MIVEXDO-151926 format. One record per residue (C-alpha): x, y, z; residue in three letters. Coordinates in pm, whole numbers, padded with zeros to 5 digits, always signed. Layout:
N
XYZALA/...
***
This chain:
493
+11185+13972+26362UNK/+11436+13918+26619UNK/+11786+14104+26516UNK/+12064+13926+26566UNK/+12459+14072+26597UNK/+12742+13836+26512UNK/+13061+13924+26656UNK/+13327+13836+26441UNK/+13357+13759+26082UNK/+13586+13433+26044UNK/+13450+13091+25952UNK/+13214+13019+26254UNK/+13071+13361+26198UNK/+12985+13373+25868UNK/+12841+13005+25874UNK/+12660+13093+26192UNK/+12499+13428+26022UNK/+12419+13207+25701UNK/+12217+12963+25876UNK/+12007+13202+26083UNK/+11947+13431+25757UNK/+11801+13174+25573UNK/+11553+13138+25894UNK/+11467+13459+25802UNK/+11629+13656+26100UNK/+11780+14019+26046UNK/+12177+13933+26081UNK/+12419+14142+26139UNK/+12797+14109+26142UNK/+13032+14315+26330UNK/+13420+14295+26252UNK/+13645+14463+26409UNK/+13887+14469+26125UNK/+13856+14637+25809UNK/+13749+14299+25598UNK/+13616+13957+25669UNK/+13763+13685+25725UNK/+13923+13657+26072UNK/+14227+13463+26126UNK/+14159+13356+25695UNK/+14203+13720+25613UNK/+14399+13831+25292UNK/+14648+14073+25201UNK/+14850+14191+24928UNK/+15153+14385+24847UNK/+15438+14446+24589UNK/+15207+14225+24349UNK/+15161+13947+24605UNK/+14864+13806+24764UNK/+14918+13655+25070UNK/+14632+13407+25271UNK/+14712+13526+25622UNK/+14609+13193+25794UNK/+14495+12855+25720UNK/+14675+12733+25389UNK/+14531+12336+25405UNK/+14220+12262+25234UNK/+14115+11941+25410UNK/+13766+11786+25446UNK/+13578+11911+25118UNK/+13278+11731+25177UNK/+13221+12001+25542UNK/+13230+12294+25257UNK/+13007+12079+25002UNK/+12768+12055+25278UNK/+12751+12386+25411UNK/+12681+12534+25080UNK/+12435+12229+24960UNK/+12226+12350+25266UNK/+12187+12667+25063UNK/+12145+12498+24709UNK/+12472+12636+24649UNK/+12815+12421+24552UNK/+13153+12544+24638UNK/+13221+12542+24260UNK/+12959+12814+24240UNK/+13221+13012+24416UNK/+13543+12916+24399UNK/+13745+12662+24156UNK/+13914+12318+24305UNK/+14247+12171+24247UNK/+14381+11841+24391UNK/+14761+11908+24454UNK/+14942+11596+24388UNK/+15168+11522+24545UNK/+14974+11650+24864UNK/+15307+11812+25003UNK/+15626+11716+25052UNK/+15826+11596+25330UNK/+16234+11706+25397UNK/+16424+11538+25634UNK/+16789+11663+25501UNK/+16951+11794+25262UNK/+16970+11461+25002UNK/+16630+11269+25186UNK/+16265+11400+25111UNK/+15987+11228+25057UNK/+15680+11300+24839UNK/+15359+11267+24942UNK/+15129+11151+24686UNK/+14786+11187+24638UNK/+14529+10860+24672UNK/+14522+10532+24867UNK/+14660+10317+24574UNK/+14977+10537+24552UNK/+15052+10613+24902UNK/+15025+10195+25007UNK/+15316+10172+24716UNK/+15490+10429+24887UNK/+15422+10300+25249UNK/+15551+09945+25117UNK/+15869+10057+24959UNK/+15937+10199+25303UNK/+15836+09907+25534UNK/+15710+09583+25401UNK/+15387+09498+25478UNK/+15286+09835+25520UNK/+15084+09900+25240UNK/+14830+09635+25348UNK/+14862+09807+25701UNK/+14752+10148+25583UNK/+14450+10012+25419UNK/+14322+09911+25762UNK/+14464+10205+25883UNK/+14264+10401+25660UNK/+13965+10207+25729UNK/+13947+10238+26093UNK/+14013+10633+26004UNK/+13684+10640+25793UNK/+13485+10511+26043UNK/+13619+10744+26259UNK/+13555+11051+26042UNK/+13228+10914+25974UNK/+13135+10888+26317UNK/+13317+11217+26389UNK/+13273+11466+26106UNK/+12905+11333+26097UNK/+12782+11311+26377UNK/+12966+11389+26688UNK/+13116+11742+26595UNK/+12758+11834+26502UNK/+12624+11834+26897UNK/+12596+12118+27101UNK/+12816+11942+27397UNK/+12568+12106+27615UNK/+12417+11758+27780UNK/+12608+11389+27841UNK/+12284+11244+27688UNK/+12367+11349+27375UNK/+12602+11057+27377UNK/+12342+10789+27428UNK/+12303+10717+27083UNK/+12300+10324+26993UNK/+12535+10353+26727UNK/+12753+10568+26868UNK/+12723+10386+27162UNK/+12779+10019+27000UNK/+13084+10169+26796UNK/+13275+10352+27107UNK/+13577+10081+27151UNK/+13675+10149+26764UNK/+13704+10517+26868UNK/+14005+10443+27013UNK/+13934+10756+27233UNK/+14149+10599+27511UNK/+14408+10524+27347UNK/+14685+10743+27223UNK/+14781+10819+26851UNK/+15113+10769+26933UNK/+15060+10426+27067UNK/+14764+10341+26802UNK/+15031+10450+26494UNK/+15310+10220+26624UNK/+15082+09914+26635UNK/+15049+09950+26251UNK/+15395+10104+26160UNK/+15765+10091+26284UNK/+15967+10284+26022UNK/+16038+10652+26157UNK/+15966+10840+25863UNK/+15607+10662+25871UNK/+15547+10754+26182UNK/+15618+11079+26165UNK/+15386+11164+25885UNK/+15095+10991+26029UNK/+15154+11169+26360UNK/+15230+11502+26254UNK/+14867+11592+26170UNK/+14757+11614+26478UNK/+15078+11855+26588UNK/+14838+12192+26571UNK/+14552+11990+26801UNK/+14699+12098+27132UNK/+14885+11823+27311UNK/+15205+11574+27219UNK/+15098+11253+27017UNK/+15114+11053+27337UNK/+14849+11264+27490UNK/+14605+11249+27199UNK/+14334+11087+27152UNK/+14379+10768+26893UNK/+14040+10899+26781UNK/+14202+11176+26597UNK/+14323+10902+26343UNK/+14035+11043+26134UNK/+14259+11341+26022UNK/+14509+11112+25860UNK/+14209+10972+25646UNK/+14109+11353+25591UNK/+14444+11416+25452UNK/+14531+11075+25262UNK/+14164+10932+25195UNK/+13981+11256+25098UNK/+14321+11469+24996UNK/+14480+11758+25005UNK/+14305+12084+24753UNK/+14357+12439+24655UNK/+14078+12677+24585UNK/+14252+12897+24318UNK/+14324+13242+24417UNK/+14381+13114+24773UNK/+14238+13035+25076UNK/+14039+13373+25068UNK/+13828+13254+24781UNK/+13639+13071+25065UNK/+13595+13359+25268UNK/+13477+13535+24940UNK/+13209+13254+24863UNK/+13061+13254+25214UNK/+13034+13656+25227UNK/+12879+13659+24897UNK/+12619+13353+25024UNK/+12554+13577+25294UNK/+12490+13889+25128UNK/+12242+13752+24886UNK/+12065+13648+25246UNK/+12050+13972+25338UNK/+12294+13928+25638UNK/+12428+14301+25695UNK/+12843+14358+25685UNK/+12947+14619+25959UNK/+13380+14665+25897UNK/+13599+14868+26155UNK/+13352+14771+26415UNK/+13488+14723+26765UNK/+13253+14553+27005UNK/+13359+14688+27348UNK/+13091+14609+27538UNK/+12831+14359+27628UNK/+12497+14518+27794UNK/+12307+14347+27993UNK/+11987+14341+28276UNK/+11914+14061+28500UNK/+11899+13752+28248UNK/+11925+13863+27928UNK/+12149+14085+27697UNK/+11979+14431+27558UNK/+12269+14523+27279UNK/+12615+14603+27222UNK/+12852+14928+27273UNK/+12998+14945+26904UNK/+13229+15170+26830UNK/+13120+15426+27170UNK/+12763+15374+27053UNK/+12499+15145+27236UNK/+12327+14906+26985UNK/+11992+14713+27068UNK/+12000+14353+26935UNK/+11762+14049+27063UNK/+12013+13774+27031UNK/+12399+13776+27024UNK/+12621+13511+26912UNK/+12990+13585+26978UNK/+13206+13467+26733UNK/+13498+13648+26828UNK/+13757+13514+27094UNK/+13557+13378+27400UNK/+13780+13417+27668UNK/+13790+13820+27560UNK/+13408+13827+27505UNK/+13325+13675+27835UNK/+13595+13832+28083UNK/+13653+14154+27901UNK/+13289+14240+27769UNK/+13082+14143+27977UNK/+13036+14202+28332UNK/+13143+14031+28642UNK/+12832+13948+28758UNK/+12737+13739+28412UNK/+12999+13550+28330UNK/+12977+13186+28315UNK/+13340+13102+28393UNK/+13636+13251+28618UNK/+13937+13375+28491UNK/+14113+13080+28701UNK/+13927+12845+28500UNK/+14042+13000+28175UNK/+14399+13004+28312UNK/+14351+12633+28361UNK/+14246+12565+28028UNK/+14500+12420+27774UNK/+14533+12577+27467UNK/+14684+12478+27128UNK/+14978+12653+26945UNK/+15021+12988+26857UNK/+15223+13040+26529UNK/+15544+13266+26441UNK/+15454+13315+26038UNK/+15657+13501+25792UNK/+15533+13621+25471UNK/+15788+13627+25217UNK/+15823+13810+24853UNK/+16082+13620+24643UNK/+16215+13759+24313UNK/+16309+13441+24148UNK/+16173+13077+24127UNK/+16334+12815+24416UNK/+16409+12494+24393UNK/+16312+12167+24624UNK/+15955+12355+24731UNK/+15605+12230+24665UNK/+15297+12409+24706UNK/+15326+12281+25108UNK/+15681+12159+25200UNK/+15716+12036+25568UNK/+16060+12060+25700UNK/+16164+11735+25966UNK/+16493+11828+25970UNK/+16477+11868+26349UNK/+16368+11619+26647UNK/+15976+11649+26597UNK/+15969+11533+27003UNK/+16165+11791+27118UNK/+15971+12045+26907UNK/+15615+11932+27070UNK/+15761+11905+27435UNK/+15884+12278+27399UNK/+15517+12354+27264UNK/+15315+12177+27502UNK/+15498+12040+27799UNK/+15736+12270+27857UNK/+15633+12616+27695UNK/+15888+12789+27571UNK/+16083+12926+27191UNK/+16145+12611+27036UNK/+16551+12544+27077UNK/+16546+12382+26696UNK/+16212+12412+26522UNK/+16073+12207+26238UNK/+15862+12444+26036UNK/+15610+12440+25731UNK/+15582+12623+25395UNK/+15295+12701+25188UNK/+15428+12824+24839UNK/+15117+12876+24611UNK/+15244+13008+24337UNK/+15382+12672+24265UNK/+14997+12613+24165UNK/+14859+12976+24133UNK/+15035+13226+23935UNK/+14798+13510+24025UNK/+14922+13511+24370UNK/+15269+13654+24273UNK/+15445+13861+23978UNK/+15541+13658+23693UNK/+15955+13464+23807UNK/+15854+13519+24156UNK/+15751+13317+24441UNK/+15509+13380+24731UNK/+15603+13203+25074UNK/+15457+13140+25389UNK/+15672+13024+25649UNK/+15511+12860+26002UNK/+15686+12767+26249UNK/+15393+12604+26597UNK/+15506+12767+26903UNK/+15307+12782+27240UNK/+15107+13053+27321UNK/+15142+13339+27664UNK/+15513+13356+27485UNK/+15731+13715+27496UNK/+15696+13853+27157UNK/+15963+14053+27054UNK/+16104+14172+26740UNK/+16465+14054+26839UNK/+16344+13676+26895UNK/+16147+13712+26553UNK/+16462+13823+26368UNK/+16697+13534+26517UNK/+16403+13288+26392UNK/+16412+13422+26048UNK/+16784+13420+26030UNK/+16795+13072+26149UNK/+16498+12943+25955UNK/+16637+13093+25620UNK/+16974+12967+25676UNK/+16831+12608+25686UNK/+16601+12676+25393UNK/+16913+12790+25190UNK/+17131+12468+25312UNK/+16825+12233+25271UNK/+16742+12342+24906UNK/+17076+12416+24798UNK/+17026+12761+24691UNK/+17070+13136+24807UNK/+16701+13299+24922UNK/+16802+13547+25194UNK/+16914+13816+24897UNK/+16638+13749+24698UNK/+16365+13865+24933UNK/+16172+14162+24800UNK/+15891+14195+25055UNK/+15890+14041+25448UNK/+15652+14043+25715UNK/+15630+13853+26054UNK/+15318+13743+26254UNK/+15332+13590+26588UNK/+15128+13654+26910UNK/+15095+13991+26994UNK/+14929+14050+26602UNK/+14694+13762+26706UNK/+14636+13934+27030UNK/+14601+14311+26821UNK/+14381+14174+26543UNK/+14167+13908+26715UNK/+14200+13987+27065UNK/+14343+13585+27107UNK/+14343+13479+27444UNK/+14734+13425+27527UNK/+14811+13503+27154UNK/+14673+13134+27049UNK/+14626+13105+26680UNK/+14477+12801+26697UNK/+14192+12795+26989UNK/+14144+12521+27245UNK/+14353+12203+27292UNK/+14167+11853+27157UNK/+14259+11678+27469UNK/+14064+11410+27629UNK/+13941+11661+27900UNK/+13875+11903+27677UNK/+13641+11739+27458UNK/+13292+11740+27329UNK/+13080+11881+27719UNK/+13415+11954+27873UNK/+13469+12264+27629UNK/+13329+12581+27690UNK/+12978+12588+27620UNK/+12813+12761+27355UNK/+12560+12902+27556UNK/+12599+13148+27893UNK/+12302+13024+28152UNK/+12348+13354+28315UNK/+12279+13566+27984UNK/+11986+13341+27781UNK/+12039+13540+27440UNK/+12408+13543+27426UNK/+12575+13230+27203UNK/+12937+13146+27172UNK/+13085+12984+26836UNK/+13425+12910+26700UNK/+13766+12737+26797UNK/+13736+12821+27186UNK/+13438+12585+27201UNK/+13234+12294+27044UNK/+13378+12127+26830UNK/+13706+12279+26800UNK/+13996+12427+26608UNK/+14056+12433+26267UNK/+13865+12571+25959UNK/+13602+12257+25899UNK/+13510+12262+26268UNK/+13436+12630+26265UNK/+13216+12580+26002UNK/+13009+12333+26175UNK/+13069+12524+26489UNK/+12839+12775+26305UNK/+12599+12565+26190UNK/+12560+12397+26535UNK/+12491+12729+26746UNK/+12249+12850+26529UNK/+12038+12557+26539UNK/+12073+12620+26881UNK/+11926+12981+26911UNK/+11688+12854+26646UNK/+11547+12606+26852UNK/+11535+12809+27159UNK/+11347+13075+26985UNK/+11127+12889+26866UNK/+11075+12771+27250UNK/+11046+13125+27383UNK/+10804+13224+27065UNK/+10576+12910+27183UNK/
***
């Protein structure tokens, strides 16, 4: 039986491990940190339970399809609740918008803001569904190893309807003129790695995922998904080794012979790197066996990093839903300062997750659990002084916009940004979301899941296909597992 090492226990590593274990491989997950989950880890403090990273549960079908492959359902591991309203947008102290769940209610809301826009939203979402069906059920499952993967009749036939060569900014404005509606539809692409003007309109599939498929919450927090995947992996006899830092990939002429873990050599037949791609290739592999140069990596366009604050508040707060987006500042200016002129933003938009609005288990009685996220450019100088400056500014804005005192009620506070992403995940330039989904970094143009110089070394996660986000990461694990299984069969035969 071939012994496979999976480096990292994030969504992609857990996914790959499960698919491989089901095929009968002996799989060991080596995790640098003391718990599973990667960026989706959890921590507890002062009676609060904080999800460290992902907080949006979109594309529920991807999670269901993953568990279904193993004869399970998501509900075997956690309980989902659809949020309604899905989220709230704050434009100013007296101007807010609750985004309802369900297309019918959304059409009514659109119509109130712009005459005729309800019917246009239906068309917009129909086109988004086509892109979603092609993108999530077909495109993202391709390993990105050959252009011939895309010579599919249905794909070629529908190519024009995917709007790959049109920006989502231009595309949205063909349907809607009202600024609030445009901003609402542009916000999901903020984390993809480019301004809406430079993001392909293919990604209106995310609007379909948001509005038609809904925003959900697993009771207990997003970490319940990780716990579910860990439980499934253990039932498939996957071995977990925590606090296991991979320090080197040992190779001979064409193969990896094993890994140096916490100073000790461990032999493996195959290796899947679910850890940061750049770190594994540029720091763990000898220079002679790297597929890409450091110059190549420096030219990659990354998705944003994040400045995060985890807060425990000793009272209930008004004016917040489970998800609240603050659009009281210039959206375009903030996007420019992330992507085109990378710098700490002058007046950033920010997002708050307040899961205690939905879930009483994540905060003590009468308290609120607050997660504040500011998307920022990667590779910035991250100091305590800079973090405090933004914290003070954001709390002041939050108090003004919601009309209540907050600062004096903070009983727990922790910040997290670039240097933490580097320390905890070896994240390239302190990125939070991986590689940007630009046209020149799509499919075959992303760093490959295989290393041509090391035939038994594979890559998965947000720096390779299909890209950043929780559902794509789960799919990434499946894609790399299937490629490994295919190549293993070729070797055996």
